[in-house]
C-alpha positions in Angstrom: 26.9 16.1 8.0 26.1 18.7 5.4 25.7 16.2 2.7 23.3 14.0 4.8 21.0 16.6 5.1 21.0 17.4 1.5 20.3 13.6 0.8 17.4 13.8 3.6 16.1 16.7 1.3 16.5 14.8 -1.8 14.4 11.9 0.1 12.0 14.1 1.4 11.3 15.9 -2.3 10.8 12.6 -3.9 8.7 11.3 -1.4 6.6 14.0 -1.5 6.0 13.7 -5.2 5.3 9.6 -4.8 3.2 9.7 -1.9 1.4 12.9 -1.4 0.7 14.9 -4.5 -2.9 13.9 -5.9 -3.1 11.3 -3.7 -6.9 11.7 -3.7 -7.3 11.1 -7.7 -8.5 7.3 -7.7 -11.5 6.3 -5.8 -11.6 4.0 -2.2 -11.2 0.5 -3.1 -12.5 -2.3 -0.7 -9.7 -2.5 1.5 -9.7 1.3 2.2 -12.9 1.0 3.2 -12.8 -1.9 5.4 -10.3 0.0 7.2 -12.1 3.6 7.2 -16.0 1.9 8.3 -14.0 0.3 11.2 -12.3 3.5 12.0 -15.7 5.8 12.1 -16.9 3.1 14.0 -14.4 3.1 16.5 -15.5 6.4 17.3 -19.1 6.7 16.7 -19.3 3.7 19.0 -16.4 3.9 21.0 -14.9 0.5 20.6 -11.2 1.4 20.1 -10.0 -2.0 21.7 -12.9 -4.3 20.4 -13.5 -2.8 16.7 -16.4 -3.3 14.4 -17.1 -3.3 10.8 -20.8 -2.4 9.7 -22.2 -4.1 13.2 -20.0 -7.1 13.0 -16.9 -7.7 15.2 -13.5 -6.7 13.3 -10.7 -8.8 14.5 -9.2 -10.1 11.4 -6.9 -7.0 11.4 -4.4 -5.8 14.1 -5.9 -2.5 15.1 -2.8 -0.2 14.9 -3.3 1.3 11.4 -7.2 1.4 12.3 -6.3 3.5 15.4 -4.3 6.1 13.4 -7.0 6.1 10.4 -9.8 6.6 13.6 -7.4 9.5 14.9 -7.5 11.4 11.7 -11.2 10.4 11.0 -12.0 12.3 14.4 -9.8 15.4 13.5 -10.6 15.3 10.0 -14.0 13.6 9.1 -13.9 12.1 5.6 -10.7 13.3 4.6 -9.5 10.6 2.2 -6.5 12.8 1.2 -5.5 13.0 4.7 -6.3 9.3 5.6 -3.8 8.4 2.5 -1.1 10.9 3.6 -1.0 8.8 6.6 0.5 6.1 4.8 2.7 8.4 2.6 4.1 9.2 5.7 4.7 5.6 6.9 6.1 4.8 3.2 8.6 8.1 3.6 9.5 6.6 6.9 10.4 3.3 5.1 12.7 5.2 2.6 14.5 6.8 5.2 14.9 3.5 7.3 16.2 1.9 4.1 18.6 5.3 3.4 20.2 4.6 7.2 20.2 0.8 7.2 22.1 0.6 3.4 24.2 3.5 4.4 25.2 1.9 7.7 25.8 -1.6 6.1 27.9 -0.5 3.2 29.3 2.6 4.7 28.5 4.3 1.6 26.0 7.2 2.1 25.3 7.6 -1.9 24.5 4.0 -2.2 22.1 4.6 1.0 20.2 7.6 -1.0 19.8 5.7 -4.4 18.5 2.6 -2.4 16.0 5.0 -0.7 15.0 6.9 -4.0 14.7 3.7 -6.1 12.2 2.0 -3.2 10.5 5.1 -3.1 9.9 5.6 -7.0 8.7 1.5 -7.4 5.4 1.2 -8.5 4.4 -1.4 -5.7 5.8 1.1 -3.2 4.2 3.8 -4.7 0.4 2.2 -4.6 0.8 1.4 -1.0 2.0 4.7 0.0 -1.2 6.1 -1.6 -3.9 3.8 -0.1 -5.2 3.9 3.6 -4.5 0.3 4.5 -2.2 -2.1 6.6 0.8 -3.2 4.3 2.9 0.0 4.3 2.7 0.2 8.3 4.1 -3.7 9.2 6.8 -3.2 6.4 7.7 0.0 7.6 8.3 -0.7 11.4 9.6 -3.9 10.2 12.4 -2.2 8.4 13.1 0.2 11.4 13.4 -3.3 13.3 15.8 -4.4 11.1 17.8 -1.2 11.0 18.0 -1.2 14.9 18.7 -4.6 15.1 21.7 -4.3 12.8 22.8 -1.2 14.8 22.6 -3.4 18.1 24.8 -6.3 16.9 27.4 -4.5 14.9 27.9 -1.8 18.1 31.3 -2.6 19.7 29.1 -1.6 23.2 26.4 -3.2 24.4 23.9 -1.5 22.0 21.3 -1.3 24.4 19.4 1.8 23.1 19.5 -0.1 19.7 17.7 -3.2 21.0 14.9 -1.4 22.6 14.0 0.4 19.5 14.3 -2.9 17.8 11.8 -4.4 20.2 9.4 -1.3 19.8 9.5 -1.3 15.9 8.7 -5.1 15.9 5.7 -4.9 18.7 4.3 -1.9 16.2 4.8 -4.3 13.1 3.0 -7.0 14.8 -0.1 -4.6 15.7 0.3 -3.5 12.1 -0.6 -6.8 10.4 0.5 -9.4 12.4 3.3 -12.1 11.4 3.4 -11.0 7.9 6.3 -8.6 7.8 8.3 -11.1 10.3 7.8 -13.9 7.5 8.2 -11.9 4.2 10.6 -9.5 5.6 12.4 -10.3 8.8 12.8 -14.1 8.2 14.5 -13.6 4.6 16.9 -10.7 6.1 17.7 -13.3 9.0 18.7 -16.0 6.8 20.6 -13.8 4.0 22.7 -11.7 6.7 23.7 -14.9 8.7 24.3 -16.9 5.5 26.7 -13.8 3.9 28.4 -11.9 7.3 28.0 -14.7 9.8 27.6 -12.1 12.8 28.9 -13.1 16.3 26.1 -12.7 19.0 28.6 -12.6 21.9 27.9 -10.5 24.7 24.3 -9.6 23.1 22.4 -12.4 24.3 20.6 -10.6 27.0 19.7 -7.1 24.7 18.3 -9.8 22.3 16.3 -11.1 25.2 15.4 -7.7 26.3 14.4 -6.8 22.6 12.0 -9.7 22.6 10.4 -9.2 25.7 9.7 -5.5 24.4 8.3 -7.2 21.5 5.8 -9.5 23.2 4.9 -6.6 25.6 4.0 -3.8 22.7 2.5 -6.8 20.5 0.6 -9.4 22.0 -1.5 -7.2 24.8 -4.3 -6.3 22.3 -4.8 -10.1 21.5 -4.5 -11.1 25.2 -7.1 -8.9 25.9 -9.4 -10.3 23.3 -8.7 -13.9 23.9 -10.0 -13.0 27.7 -13.0 -10.9 27.0 -14.0 -12.2 23.2 -12.8 -15.8 23.7 -14.9 -17.9 21.3 -15.0 -14.9 18.8 -11.3 -14.9 18.8 -10.3 -18.1 18.5 -13.0 -18.5 15.7 -11.1 -15.3 13.9 -7.8 -17.3 14.2 -8.7 -20.4 12.7 -10.6 -18.8 10.0 -7.5 -16.7 9.0 -4.9 -19.4 9.4 -7.5 -21.5 6.9 -7.9 -18.5 4.7 -4.0 -18.0 4.4 -3.8 -21.8 2.8 -7.0 -21.7 1.1 -8.0 -18.5 -0.3 -6.5 -16.7 -3.5 -4.2 -19.8 -4.0 -1.8 -19.8 -6.9 1.0 -22.1 -8.3 4.4 -21.6 -6.7 5.6 -19.5 -9.8 2.9 -17.2 -9.5 5.6 -14.4 -8.7 7.8 -15.1 -11.8 7.2 -11.5 -12.7 8.2 -10.2 -9.5 10.6 -7.5 -11.1 7.8 -5.8 -12.7 6.6 -4.7 -9.3 9.4 -2.4 -9.3 7.8 -0.5 -12.2 10.4 1.9 -14.0 13.3 0.0 -12.4 12.5 -3.4 -13.4 15.0 -3.8 -16.0 17.8 -2.3 -13.6 16.7 -4.9 -11.1 16.8 -7.9 -13.3 20.3 -6.6 -14.6 21.6 -6.4 -11.0 20.2 -9.8 -9.7 21.1 -11.8 -12.8 24.3 -9.8 -13.4 25.4 -11.1 -9.8 27.3 -14.0 -11.5 29.9 -11.7 -13.1 29.7 -8.2 -11.2 30.3 -10.2 -7.8 33.9 -10.0 -8.7 34.3 -6.6 -10.0 32.1 -4.6 -7.4 34.0 -3.1 -4.4 31.3 -4.2 -1.7 31.1 -7.5 -2.7 29.6 -9.1 0.4 26.8 -6.2 0.4 25.7 -7.0 -2.8 25.7 -10.3 -2.6 23.6 -9.4 0.7 21.5 -7.5 -1.1 20.6 -10.2 -4.1 20.1 -12.9 -1.7 17.6 -11.2 0.5 15.6 -10.5 -2.6 15.8 -14.3 -3.5 15.3 -15.5 -0.2 11.9 -13.2 0.1 10.9 -14.4 -3.1 11.1 -18.1 -2.4 9.5 -17.7 0.9 6.7 -15.6 -0.5 6.4 -18.3 -3.4 6.1 -21.2 -0.8 2.9 -19.7 0.8 -0.3 -21.0 -0.9 -1.9 -17.4 -0.9 -0.4 -14.9 -3.6 -1.4 -11.5 -4.4 1.2 -9.0 -6.1 0.7 -6.4 -3.3 2.5 -9.0 -1.2 5.5 -8.5 -3.1 5.9 -5.2 -1.3 8.6 -6.2 1.0 10.6 -7.7 -1.6 11.2 -4.1 -3.1 13.3 -3.5 -0.1 16.1 -5.5 -0.8 15.4 -5.2 -4.4 16.3 -1.3 -4.1 19.6 -2.4 -2.7 20.1 -4.3 -5.6 19.6 -1.4 -8.2 21.5 0.9 -6.3 24.5 -1.4 -6.3 24.6 -1.8 -10.0 23.6 1.8 -10.3 27.0 2.5 -8.2 29.2 0.1 -9.9 28.3 1.5 -13.2 29.2 5.2 -11.3 32.7 4.0 -9.9 34.0 1.6 -12.7 33.3 4.8 -15.1 35.5 7.2 -13.3 38.2 3.9 -12.8 37.8 3.4 -16.4 37.2 -0.3 -15.7 33.8 -0.9 -17.9 34.0 -3.7 -20.4 32.2 -3.7 -23.4 29.7 -5.8 -22.0 29.4 -3.4 -19.1 28.5 -0.8 -21.4 26.2 -2.8 -23.8 23.8 -3.7 -20.9 23.8 -0.4 -19.0 22.6 1.5 -22.3 20.0 -1.0 -22.9 18.7 -0.2 -19.3 19.0 3.5 -20.2 17.4 3.6 -23.6 14.2 2.0 -22.5 12.9 4.4 -19.9 14.6 7.3 -22.7 12.2 5.8 -25.0 9.1 5.9 -22.4 10.1 9.4 -21.7 10.3 10.4 -25.7 6.9 8.9 -26.5 5.2 10.5 -23.5 4.1 13.9 -25.3 2.7 11.8 -28.1 0.9 10.0 -25.6 -0.4 13.3 -24.0 -1.3 14.6 -27.2 -3.5 11.9 -28.4 -5.2 10.8 -24.7 -5.4 14.2 -23.4 -4.8 17.3 -25.5 -7.2 15.9 -28.7 -10.1 15.2 -26.1 -9.6 18.6 -24.5 -8.8 17.8 -21.1 -5.4 19.9 -21.7 -4.8 23.0 -23.1 -2.0 23.8 -25.9 0.7 25.7 -23.4 0.4 23.2 -20.8 0.7 20.3 -23.5 3.9 22.4 -24.5 5.2 22.8 -21.2 4.9 19.0 -20.1 6.1 17.9 -23.3 9.2 19.9 -22.8 9.6 18.4 -19.2 9.4 15.0 -20.5 11.8 15.5 -23.3 14.5 17.0 -20.7 13.9 13.7 -18.8 14.2 11.8 -22.1 17.5 13.5 -22.9 18.9 13.3 -19.4 18.5 9.4 -19.6 19.6 9.1 -23.1 22.6 11.4 -22.7 23.6 9.3 -19.4 23.5 6.2 -21.3 25.6 7.4 -24.2 28.1 8.6 -22.1 27.7 5.8 -19.2 26.9 8.8 -17.0 24.9 6.6 -14.6 24.0 9.5 -11.9 22.6 11.3 -14.9 20.5 7.9 -15.9 19.1 7.9 -12.7 18.1 11.6 -12.1 16.4 11.3 -15.4 14.6 8.2 -14.4 13.5 9.8 -10.9 12.6 13.1 -12.8 10.1 10.8 -15.2 8.7 9.0 -12.4 8.2 12.6 -10.7 6.1 14.0 -13.8 4.2 10.9 -14.3 2.8 11.3 -10.8 2.6 14.8 -10.9 1.1 15.7 -14.3 -0.7 12.3 -15.4 -2.1 10.3 -12.4 -5.1 12.4 -11.8 -5.7 12.4 -15.7 -5.2 8.8 -16.1 -7.6 8.1 -13.1 -10.2 10.1 -14.9 -9.9 7.8 -18.0 -11.3 4.9 -15.7 -13.1 6.7 -13.3 -17.0 6.7 -13.8 -17.7 10.2 -14.5 -21.5 9.5 -14.1 -21.2 8.4 -10.7 -24.2 9.1 -8.3 -23.0 8.2 -4.6 -24.9 7.2 -1.9 -22.9 9.3 0.1 -25.3 12.0 -0.8 -27.9 10.6 1.8 -25.6 12.3 4.4 -27.3 15.7 3.4 -31.2 14.4 3.6 -32.2 15.4 7.0 -35.6 13.0 6.9 -33.1 9.8 6.5 -30.3 11.1 9.1 -32.4 9.9 12.3 -33.3 6.5 11.0 -31.6 3.1 11.1 -30.3 1.6 7.7 -31.1 -1.9 6.6 -30.5 -4.1 3.5 -32.1 -7.5 2.6 -30.2 -10.3 4.2 -30.4 -12.3 1.3 -28.5 -9.5 -0.7 -24.8 -8.7 -0.7 -23.9 -5.6 0.5 -20.5 -4.1 -0.3 -18.7 -2.6 2.0 -17.6 0.4 -0.3 -21.4 1.4 0.1 -21.1 1.4 3.7 -18.2 3.6 3.8 -19.8 6.1 1.6 -23.3 6.3 3.1 -21.3 7.0 6.4 -23.1 4.9 8.7 -24.0 1.2 9.9 -26.2 -0.4 7.2 -27.3 -3.7 9.0 -28.9 -6.6 7.3 -32.8 -7.6 7.6 -34.6 -10.6 6.8 -37.9 -9.0 5.6 -39.8 -12.0 5.2 -39.1 -13.5 8.6 -39.0 -10.5 11.0 -41.8 -10.6 12.4 -41.1 -7.3 14.3 -40.5 -5.2 11.2 -43.7 -3.2 11.7 -42.7 -2.3 15.3 -39.5 -1.0 14.0 -40.6 1.5 11.3 -39.7 3.9 10.2 -36.7 2.6 8.5 -34.3 3.3 5.8 -34.3 0.2 2.9 -31.3 0.0 1.1 -32.0 -2.7 -1.7 -30.5 -3.9 -5.3 -34.1 -3.6 -6.4 -37.0 -1.3 -6.0 -38.6 -1.6 -2.7 -41.7 -2.5 -4.1 -40.2 -5.7 -5.8 -38.1 -6.6 -2.4 -41.1 -6.5 0.2 -43.5 -9.6 0.2 -47.1 -8.3 -0.8 -48.3 -8.8 2.7 -45.7 -6.4 4.0 -46.6 -3.8 1.0 -50.2 -3.5 2.1 -49.1 -2.0 5.6 -46.3 0.4 4.9 -45.9 3.3 2.7 -43.1 3.8 0.7 -40.8 7.0 0.4 -38.9 6.4 -2.6 -35.5 8.8 -2.0 -33.4 7.9 -5.0 -31.3 5.4 -6.8 -27.7 5.8 -6.6 -24.9 4.3 -8.7 -21.5 3.8 -7.0 -19.4 1.9 -9.7 -16.4 3.8 -9.7 -15.7 2.5 -13.3 -18.2 3.7 -16.1 -20.9 1.1 -17.7 -18.8 0.6 -21.2 -16.3 -1.4 -18.6 -18.2 -4.5 -18.9 -15.8 -6.4 -16.8 -15.7 -4.1 -13.9 -19.0 -2.5 -13.9 -21.4 -4.3 -11.3 -25.2 -4.1 -10.3 -23.8 -4.7 -6.7 -23.1 -1.4 -6.4 -26.5 0.0 -7.8 -28.7 0.3 -4.6 -32.2 2.1 -4.4 -32.8 4.1 -1.0 -36.4 4.0 0.3 -38.1 4.8 3.5 -40.4 2.5 4.9 -43.3 3.9 6.9 -46.3 2.1 8.8 -49.6 3.2 7.5 -51.8 5.1 9.8 -54.4 2.4 10.3 -52.1 -0.5 11.2 
């Protein structure tokens, strides 16, 4: 039991650095802005059950992550680090669920620990755990459901408690992002687990039925509520989303051929664990468990590849079984070394796996010197300390590779990831951030506009990031056709051009223009031609009716 607590401590420490340290280093992206704008309007307009985003119904995404964001917004307004910490907690929970599941499946807590730490330091997981969006919620809850379902079906007793918890977590996953995790994670798990272990469901039928009923109760009540009170809009959104899944961001079936790169520093280990199954399956002690992890990873990849809409962040669930594949490979090297059963090919392949991250760690001091020290971003003392730490990581990985000490290599790689996330992430972010950003959030501090409604020309595109930064709704306005515009004044106009160029001449004769400022919310500098966009440059002007009108 004491060893378990040490494992928990290791997971918590690594997750702290992976998901929480410097989590406010980068600007909010469009997905975060959508979620946080919706959360803000839940509080301001008390529309918790029927969410809106900038005044329009927002039914495309289930509400659970937004409810969490709204609760945080109510307690700590505009605290992006705390919003992202909620995602970090979910990512940490996912790491623990994998630890519990892998340990229970293999009866090997070391393998469970390694699986959890690989998952927590995989690139895609680190990114998902640092943004206040939906993906990490649905997959974390689904992994919890899988763990409790596994406990239920393998329990010699009835397992009622496990099935109840499985039903609850299935429902929470559905409220997190609909059927996404059911397709990408649960279906691939069931296919792989049944194919490898051929479990018996005798005397578990009633429990499974109850689990499904609990899932339906937790997940479908919100959809039923919407269908009853907003039937037309709900059916429209469902049809639109179903079509979008088939027609939006459509990629060829082989688009995910670089799937292993989403695990980041573990990419080569993952490839070795997958390809190496053909010869390692005869050598490893946990043959079925290893085969299951490989199959779960590949089935998940195939299912995601079949789906027309593809984005690299959709590979997040695949990294859960992939972490187990890496852990099986590391444990095999560890065990075979102790038993002196390593072959020459085992040594060669493992050293290749180890030396690549060792070279990365070895080259980090040089990169830091040229990228940060020569530009005055860090001092000499910090450069020396950071360089020593990276060299320690490089030595640990390299020495472990030479001596075939897989745990030493593993520890060095985890240390390398912690150093990058702690010491380099904010500085790397600053290399890409727009240091001259002039955010529209400044209007929040201008008293003369606080009580006025905000509008933008309806023929222009308004980025939702601007709505988030302004902290209020910015509604569309058809300036040319709106005959009641004069009666609505004063208002604040947020436009892509100066108000004098946007308003028709007849209107200009009747209004006074009180120019506030021009704001540039581009997160990338002007030198970045591909990502710098005029859509984020907006003129803010108060329109007031002239006294004689």
